[in-house]
Wavefront OBJ file of the C-alpha trace (Angstrom):
o trace
v 9.174 20.264 -9.277
v 6.153 22.461 -8.478
v 6.459 24.661 -5.339
v 2.699 24.649 -4.891
v 0.954 22.945 -1.995
v -2.493 21.415 -2.506
v -4.896 22.331 0.291
v -8.273 20.486 0.612
v -10.522 21.881 3.318
v -13.881 20.667 4.658
v -14.981 18.982 1.419
v -18.611 17.519 1.536
v -20.329 15.664 -1.269
v -23.824 14.231 -1.247
v -25.442 11.980 -3.851
v -29.100 11.508 -3.283
v -29.596 10.394 0.268
v -25.804 9.365 0.662
v -23.071 11.486 2.083
v -20.076 10.423 -0.003
v -17.617 12.925 1.614
v -18.115 14.180 5.151
v -15.823 17.224 5.578
v -12.563 15.794 4.300
v -9.443 17.963 4.905
v -5.773 17.387 4.105
v -2.652 19.176 2.652
v -0.217 17.803 0.025
v 3.192 19.356 0.317
v 5.380 20.001 -2.697
v 7.201 16.950 -3.938
v 5.029 14.606 -1.791
v 2.956 11.665 -2.910
v -0.285 10.973 -0.922
v -2.303 7.798 -1.414
v -5.991 7.887 -0.897
v -6.702 4.330 0.364
v -9.952 2.642 1.288
v -12.596 0.181 0.420
v -15.168 0.643 -2.357
v -17.660 3.335 -1.369
v -15.210 5.117 1.031
v -15.220 8.324 -1.113
v -11.542 8.266 -2.371
v -12.431 8.495 -6.151
v -15.066 11.145 -5.522
v -12.401 13.195 -3.663
v -9.912 12.786 -6.558
v -12.614 13.861 -9.060
v -13.345 16.881 -6.891
v -9.669 17.945 -6.993
v -9.598 17.350 -10.779
v -12.751 19.441 -11.298
v -14.672 16.467 -12.769
v -17.074 16.728 -9.807
v -18.036 19.726 -7.743
v -18.380 19.307 -3.988
v -21.451 20.650 -2.145
v -19.256 22.404 0.359
v -15.549 23.146 0.987
v -12.485 24.671 -0.513
v -9.685 23.354 -2.753
v -6.583 25.432 -3.509
v -3.269 24.771 -5.301
v -0.717 27.246 -4.175
v -2.241 30.708 -4.454
v -4.895 29.507 -6.958
v -8.361 28.686 -5.640
v -9.686 25.772 -7.645
v -12.953 25.550 -5.839
v -14.718 27.443 -3.072
v -18.277 26.893 -2.172
v -18.375 30.172 -0.205
v -17.487 32.360 -3.215
v -18.782 30.148 -6.025
v -15.341 29.856 -7.574
v -14.928 26.698 -9.757
v -12.031 26.543 -12.161
v -12.881 24.066 -15.052
v -10.820 20.880 -15.361
v -8.918 21.918 -18.376
v -7.599 25.096 -16.714
v -6.428 23.535 -13.443
v -3.059 22.475 -14.837
v -3.297 18.953 -13.489
v -2.008 15.701 -15.009
v -4.625 12.861 -14.983
v -3.964 9.101 -15.303
v -7.133 7.010 -15.489
v -7.690 3.348 -14.550
v -8.684 2.688 -18.171
v -5.582 4.493 -19.697
v -7.963 6.369 -22.043
v -5.557 6.348 -24.943
v -6.708 7.293 -28.474
v -6.776 3.909 -30.330
v -6.403 5.552 -33.760
v -3.367 7.752 -32.720
v 0.219 6.579 -32.437
v 2.020 6.577 -29.105
v 3.750 9.849 -29.997
v 0.469 11.452 -31.070
v -1.198 10.362 -27.786
v 1.636 11.886 -25.754
v 1.806 15.089 -27.857
v -1.937 15.708 -27.658
v -1.951 17.840 -24.405
v 0.863 19.963 -25.919
v -1.155 20.548 -29.147
v -4.108 21.690 -27.030
v -1.853 24.263 -25.419
v -0.617 25.580 -28.823
v 3.021 24.575 -28.117
v 5.160 25.045 -31.233
v 5.608 21.803 -33.361
v 9.391 21.529 -32.853
v 9.049 21.821 -29.007
v 6.137 19.276 -29.152
v 8.401 16.688 -30.717
v 11.296 17.295 -28.395
v 9.044 17.152 -25.157
v 6.974 14.183 -26.272
v 9.998 12.148 -27.103
v 11.736 13.169 -23.814
v 8.600 11.996 -21.889
v 8.674 8.660 -23.630
v 12.308 8.292 -22.762
v 11.615 9.084 -19.129
v 9.200 6.159 -18.917
v 11.351 3.731 -20.884
v 9.517 3.616 -24.139
v 12.289 4.867 -26.570
v 11.661 3.590 -30.032
v 7.977 2.986 -29.639
v 6.750 6.484 -30.710
v 5.181 5.235 -33.972
v 3.320 2.246 -32.551
v -0.362 2.171 -31.837
v -1.900 1.339 -28.372
v -3.101 -2.113 -29.595
v 0.496 -3.019 -30.324
v 1.535 -2.436 -26.701
v 1.220 -4.487 -23.589
v -0.961 -3.317 -20.670
v 2.099 -2.135 -18.781
v 3.310 -0.224 -21.812
v -0.040 1.354 -22.299
v -0.008 2.480 -18.659
v 3.389 4.137 -19.220
v 2.057 5.972 -22.303
v -0.758 7.333 -20.114
v 1.784 8.494 -17.570
v 3.958 10.097 -20.294
v 0.883 11.999 -21.613
v 0.195 13.250 -18.043
v 3.686 14.561 -17.326
v 4.608 15.955 -20.789
v 3.325 19.421 -20.011
v 4.870 19.617 -16.507
v 1.650 19.783 -14.516
v 1.527 21.319 -11.051
v 0.007 18.140 -9.697
v -0.394 14.484 -10.921
v -3.675 12.626 -10.121
v -3.644 8.856 -10.425
v -6.908 6.865 -10.337
v -6.156 3.194 -9.602
v -3.225 3.444 -12.095
v -2.198 -0.243 -11.822
v -5.400 -2.026 -11.346
v -5.694 -3.276 -14.958
v -2.268 -5.041 -14.839
v -1.823 -8.622 -13.821
v -0.359 -9.490 -10.457
v 3.257 -9.873 -11.682
v 3.273 -6.711 -13.714
v 1.729 -4.818 -10.730
v 4.692 -5.811 -8.591
v 7.143 -4.487 -11.189
v 5.059 -1.387 -11.926
v 4.959 -0.244 -8.304
v 8.739 -0.077 -8.266
v 9.195 1.803 -11.614
v 6.312 4.200 -10.746
v 7.861 5.076 -7.451
v 11.289 5.467 -9.088
v 9.717 7.761 -11.809
v 8.045 9.938 -9.067
v 11.303 10.243 -7.077
v 13.386 11.049 -10.142
v 11.029 13.712 -11.477
v 10.139 15.047 -7.998
v 6.392 14.953 -8.854
v 3.633 15.981 -6.429
v 0.849 13.387 -6.744
v -2.371 12.111 -5.393
v -3.010 8.454 -6.012
v -6.240 6.544 -5.457
v -6.032 2.892 -4.663
v -7.845 0.146 -2.786
v -4.633 -1.931 -2.633
v -2.777 -1.335 0.639
v 0.515 -2.810 -0.736
v 0.338 -0.275 -3.625
v -0.301 2.581 -1.201
v 2.650 1.606 1.005
v 4.964 1.170 -1.919
v 4.171 4.460 -3.770
v 3.177 7.026 -1.216
v 5.070 9.229 1.264
v 1.799 9.512 3.244
v -1.367 7.496 3.286
v -4.956 8.807 3.925
v -7.196 5.896 4.882
v -10.833 6.776 4.127
v -13.954 4.962 5.449
v -17.488 6.080 4.719
v -16.528 9.613 3.654
v -14.160 10.408 6.466
v -10.362 10.072 7.037
v -10.002 7.213 9.467
v -6.247 7.739 9.931
v -3.335 9.344 8.101
v 0.415 8.857 8.381
v 3.492 7.491 6.757
v 3.404 3.991 5.420
v 5.380 2.800 8.382
v 2.944 4.484 10.877
v -0.133 3.125 9.097
v 1.148 -0.435 9.100
v 2.947 -0.426 12.471
v 0.792 1.914 14.631
v -2.865 1.537 13.566
v -5.101 3.851 15.675
v -8.384 2.069 15.156
v -9.628 -1.489 14.569
v -10.658 -0.500 11.068
v -7.138 0.743 10.325
v -5.512 -2.368 11.807
v -7.694 -4.751 9.815
v -7.500 -2.898 6.488
v -3.723 -2.788 6.541
v -1.928 -6.132 6.273
v -3.099 -9.663 6.793
v -4.279 -10.352 10.281
v -5.497 -12.743 12.892
v -8.680 -11.359 14.630
v -9.676 -12.557 18.126
v -12.920 -11.296 19.700
v -13.054 -11.480 23.468
v -13.444 -9.633 26.723
v -10.904 -7.159 28.203
v -10.544 -8.663 31.602
v -7.775 -6.408 33.041
v -5.704 -3.346 32.230
v -2.231 -2.694 33.533
v -0.773 0.522 32.206
v -0.567 0.203 28.437
v -1.213 -3.541 28.488
v -4.551 -5.485 28.670
v -5.519 -9.061 29.283
v -7.897 -10.328 26.644
v -9.909 -13.490 27.411
v -12.026 -15.805 25.426
v -13.260 -19.380 25.452
v -10.389 -21.315 27.084
v -7.625 -18.713 26.438
v -6.143 -15.494 27.586
v -3.578 -13.173 26.029
v -1.842 -9.987 26.941
v -1.435 -7.168 24.317
v -1.142 -3.477 23.876
v -4.389 -1.560 24.512
v -5.341 0.872 21.731
v -8.354 3.243 22.044
v -10.892 3.590 24.854
v -11.381 -0.065 25.950
v -13.090 -0.495 29.277
v -12.186 -3.368 31.551
v -15.010 -5.933 31.539
v -16.171 -4.805 28.058
v -15.949 -6.484 24.603
v -12.669 -6.058 22.762
v -10.916 -7.428 19.713
v -7.329 -8.517 19.468
v -5.468 -8.069 16.097
v -2.004 -9.364 15.169
v -0.256 -9.447 11.805
v 0.243 -13.029 10.324
v 3.974 -12.469 10.091
v 4.173 -11.625 13.745
v 2.261 -14.846 14.789
v 4.711 -17.560 15.965
v 4.316 -21.343 16.214
v 6.210 -23.785 18.352
v 6.083 -27.282 19.864
v 6.097 -26.291 23.577
v 4.128 -23.820 25.759
v 5.463 -20.266 25.809
v 4.562 -16.862 27.170
v 1.309 -15.520 25.679
v 0.449 -18.584 23.705
v -2.602 -20.708 22.909
v -2.712 -24.495 22.440
v -4.019 -25.284 18.893
v -4.365 -27.935 16.229
v -2.683 -27.749 12.883
v -5.473 -27.946 10.270
v -3.582 -27.277 7.004
v -0.661 -25.650 5.364
v -0.434 -24.004 1.928
v 2.818 -23.485 0.085
v 3.093 -19.896 -1.407
v 6.687 -19.969 -2.717
v 8.441 -17.615 -0.382
v 6.495 -18.839 2.676
v 4.028 -21.311 4.117
v 0.616 -20.195 5.195
v -0.701 -22.451 7.983
v -4.152 -22.568 9.581
v -4.507 -23.610 13.295
v -7.711 -24.272 15.191
v -8.253 -23.454 18.851
v -11.942 -23.879 19.721
v -13.782 -21.225 17.774
v -10.571 -19.383 16.825
v -9.127 -19.864 13.396
v -5.440 -18.716 13.535
v -3.012 -18.309 10.686
v 0.763 -17.921 10.634
v 3.389 -17.406 7.957
v 6.600 -19.348 8.222
v 9.587 -19.940 5.945
v 9.308 -23.721 6.406
v 6.213 -25.942 6.946
v 5.294 -26.464 10.591
v 5.863 -29.984 11.857
v 2.935 -32.169 13.002
v 4.287 -31.614 16.483
v 3.674 -27.885 16.353
v 0.852 -27.370 18.771
v 1.257 -23.855 20.311
v 0.659 -20.471 18.722
v 2.425 -17.592 20.324
v 1.367 -13.830 20.266
v 4.207 -11.488 21.213
v 2.815 -8.893 23.541
v 4.156 -5.897 21.595
v 2.618 -7.238 18.407
v -0.898 -7.980 19.650
v -3.178 -4.897 19.621
v -6.427 -4.765 21.606
v -9.165 -2.456 20.299
v -12.771 -1.634 21.414
v -14.925 -4.207 19.723
l 1 2 3 4 5 6 7 8 9 10 11 12 13 14 15 16 17 18 19 20 21 22 23 24 25 26 27 28 29 30 31 32 33 34 35 36 37 38 39 40 41 42 43 44 45 46 47 48 49 50 51 52 53 54 55 56 57 58 59 60 61 62 63 64 65 66 67 68 69 70 71 72 73 74 75 76 77 78 79 80 81 82 83 84 85 86 87 88 89 90 91 92 93 94 95 96 97 98 99 100 101 102 103 104 105 106 107 108 109 110 111 112 113 114 115 116 117 118 119 120 121 122 123 124 125 126 127 128 129 130 131 132 133 134 135 136 137 138 139 140 141 142 143 144 145 146 147 148 149 150 151 152 153 154 155 156 157 158 159 160 161 162 163 164 165 166 167 168 169 170 171 172 173 174 175 176 177 178 179 180 181 182 183 184 185 186 187 188 189 190 191 192 193 194 195 196 197 198 199 200 201 202 203 204 205 206 207 208 209 210 211 212 213 214 215 216 217 218 219 220 221 222 223 224 225 226 227 228 229 230 231 232 233 234 235 236 237 238 239 240 241 242 243 244 245 246 247 248 249 250 251 252 253 254 255 256 257 258 259 260 261 262 263 264 265 266 267 268 269 270 271 272 273 274 275 276 277 278 279 280 281 282 283 284 285 286 287 288 289 290 291 292 293 294 295 296 297 298 299 300 301 302 303 304 305 306 307 308 309 310 311 312 313 314 315 316 317 318 319 320 321 322 323 324 325 326 327 328 329 330 331 332 333 334 335 336 337 338 339 340 341 342 343 344 345 346 347 348 349 350 351 352 353 354 355
């Protein structure tokens, strides 16, 4: 495991009239995995490319341990091939005419490693990612998941100071992605790799990372552990980007300590106030679908609603309720009965944000 911290400070990047990065700063501690999460156009891939040296920022500083990789103040800019970083691309980028072994061995050949050592290290890397016995196959003879593993083996074979992953699982189908999240996290923990992973998939970010940086329009909207990002969103954007939610626009009618009363057309609900919401002003309530409850009788903090439809998803039912202009969904292990007419919002689970 590398003992080098990655420090990114005040990174700006402008393309034409657009500010892609607006002073992004963060630190990656040794042995830590950070996920850069956000929608398309948020700047996460541009930031990863800046760390890799594939793009130069307009302003800022990037250092790995005591090595300055980029500094706009001094003009320092270490080329990508001399940064000592492992790169795993979305497209795998394997040589189609080279065997699995030759693909994995390639970075070692570039570094003039002796032939005997190349063979030992390349086969060890393939063993680490569960591809023993496939060294002589070609990429077209492998599944998408196996090709992704070869790309990972090639990135870790020369023991890089930092691993950079750009949407590493996006080319896999849904079932393979679920399995890949687990083995990738297991590999990272076993090898104690420091890594930065770009993804737009919040489930992938929660599963793989020790810490998540949520970007929006070139800035870090919020950062924290997966549990903090999911359970304690600081802004409306963070709350809505993480998880599956019900969204209820209304007016903040009253505030009592940390709780507020949100009102709408024919309904009112109490929830936890987050951010600078002013009584009398517009506000938005957000609650996770799995925290939304349904019942047949009135209860505290509930809205009368009509069951519109239910969809069976295997491990749960996803049901849609209508209450005036509100469309409310809830996840339940069993289908709701036709008598279910009330949707309850536990006070601790309903967040109220400035609109």
